[in-house]
N, C-alpha and C positions, 0 to 999 in steps of 0.2 A: 171911183176909181172902177175901170174896165174890168169886166169879170175875165178871167185867164181859163182857157180851156186847152185841152191835150189830146192829142191822138197818138197813139204809142204803135211802132213795131218793134216788137220784143225780138230783134234779131241784129247781128252784129258783123255780118261778113264783108271782108275788103270789098268784094263784088257789090254790095249793096251801096256802102258809102260811096264808091266810084261813081256810080249810077245817079245818085242822089246829086252829086257836083255835075255830072255830065249833061243830064236828061231834065234838071228841074226847067219845069214850063216857062219861068219868069227869069227875067235877069235880076239877081239878088242885088238890093241896094249896099250891101256889105257883104264880106265873108272873111270868117277866120278859119285857118283849116292846119290840122298837123298830120304829117306823115310820118312813117317808122321805117328805116330800112329793114329789109328782108322778114318783116313780121315779127320782129324781136320787141318784147315788151318791157316796160321798166319794171324792177322788182318791187316788191309790197315795201311799205315804210317798216323801218327798223325790224327787219326780216334779213338776218345774217346768213342764213341759209338761201333763200332767194336772190340776195345780192350775189353770193357767189356763182348761183345758177347764171344768173344775168351776165356777170363778166364772162364766164367761161364760155357763154353762147356768143357774146360779143365777139372774142378773139377766134372763134371758132369760123366765124361769119365774117371776118377781117372787118369790124366795126369799131368806130373808136367809142368806150364806154362812156356814157351819160354826156354825149356830146350833142349840141343842137345850135342850129343858126334859125336867125329871125329875120325873114323876107318881107319887103314891102313892095308893092307896084309903083315902076319908078316911070313916069310918062316920058321923061326926057331921053330914056333908052330903050323904051318899049317893051321892058321885062320886069322880073322880080330881082332887086337888089339888096344886099345887107341893109338894115335899118339902121345902122351906125357904121361909120367909117372904121371905127375900133370894137366892131363885133368880134365877140370871143366865142371860140368854138366850145371849149370847156370850162367849168367853173370850178375852182378849189378853194376849200375851207378848212379851217381847224376845227369844223363842226361836222365835218365828213368824216366817214372812217379812213383810215390810213390806207386800205383794202382800194377803196373808190378813188382816192387822190393819185395813187401811184398807178391804178390800171388806167385812169383817164390819160394820164401823161405818156405812159407806155403805147396806149392806142393810139395817140395822137404822133407821135414820134415814127411808129411804124408805117404812118401813112394811112391808116384806117379810114372808112367811110363814115360821113357823118350820121349819128343814129337818128336824130329827130329836127325835121323842116317843119318849122312855123311859117307860115305866111299869111297876110292880110291883102284885100283887094282896096282900092280906095272907093271915096264916097262920093257922092253929089254928082259933078258932070263926068267924071272918071269911071264911075262904077261899072257902066257897060262896057268899057275898052280894058278895063282891066280884069274883069271876070271873062270876056272872049279870050283875051290873051292866055289865061288859065285854061281855058278849057281846049282852046287850038293848037297849044303850043306846050304850056308848061306840065299838063297831065302826062302828056306823052314822054316827056322829057324825064319825070320822076319814075314813070311806069318802067322805061327802059333801064333805069338804074334799080330797080328792085325796090322802090318806095310804094306803101301803100297807105291809104287814107286812114288816119286812125282816130281822129276826133274833129268837130268843127260845129260851125253856126253858119246858115245861110239866113240872112235876114230879107224874108221877102218882101217885107215893106217897113218903113222907117218915117219917123218924122222927127223934124229938129223942134227943140224945146229951148227957149230964153227964160233968162232971168235966173232965180236961186238954182235950180236944177238944169241948167242949159247942157246941151250937147243933143247928140243923136240916138234915139232909142229905137228897138224895134218895136212893130206893132204886131207881125207875125212872122215866125221865123222857125226853120228847121234847125235842130240840134242833135248830134249824134257823137256816141263815144262807144269804145268797147265793152264798157260795163252796163250800161243802161239800153243800149239799143239805139231807136231814133225815136223823136219826139216831134209832132208839128204842133207848135204852140201859138195859139191866137190869143190877142190881148184887147184887139179892138174889133176892125170890120173883121168879117171872116174872109178866108181867102175864095180865090174865084173857083167856079166848079171844075174848071181846068186842073186848077193845082189840088184840089179836093180828090177828082177821079184819078189823078197819075199817082197821087198818095196811098189810096186806098189799093189800087191795083198793085203797086208795090208792095203792100202789107200781104196780099194774098198770094204773091209770089215767093216772098222771103221769109215769112212767119213759120217757124217749125209747126208741123201737123201733129 
């Protein structure tokens, strides 16, 4: 099994996350990204006080609490579209608090903004086209509506495996989120000197002194 190595940037600003996406020196083989509206963070699990804080902040900023949409690049229309024709913006459940379910409905009926936008690019032959569309158009579209990168993975290189564990697997990837900062993870051949130099330069600029 190949050794896994990590280089970490202990910072988590929206500016850093945006630069990771916009300035990565190579076209990722695949990307999964999450954007949140107006910097509002989801509450901690099983924390009633934080849930109340979150819902109050959502209503103040005209956001639908707990809402999300999953988008995937559609080559037929050259943009990101819902992954399912029956894509739901909110999820209601008996397992959720009454406060959560009611707040989600009220936010939806009041025409609020979707809180979380999850999107993924295409693989194989469409990897470059989908990622370029993300950088050249969709990132600006999200930014103009006050969405900020919240978490994601950029697969710098990947391989397709066949047999029992068939599928696409990342060899080198960048993973980031608001809790852990940024990781450059290498599992096979190390990234190019260009990628390493770029990543170390980001660490120099963004890590707290």
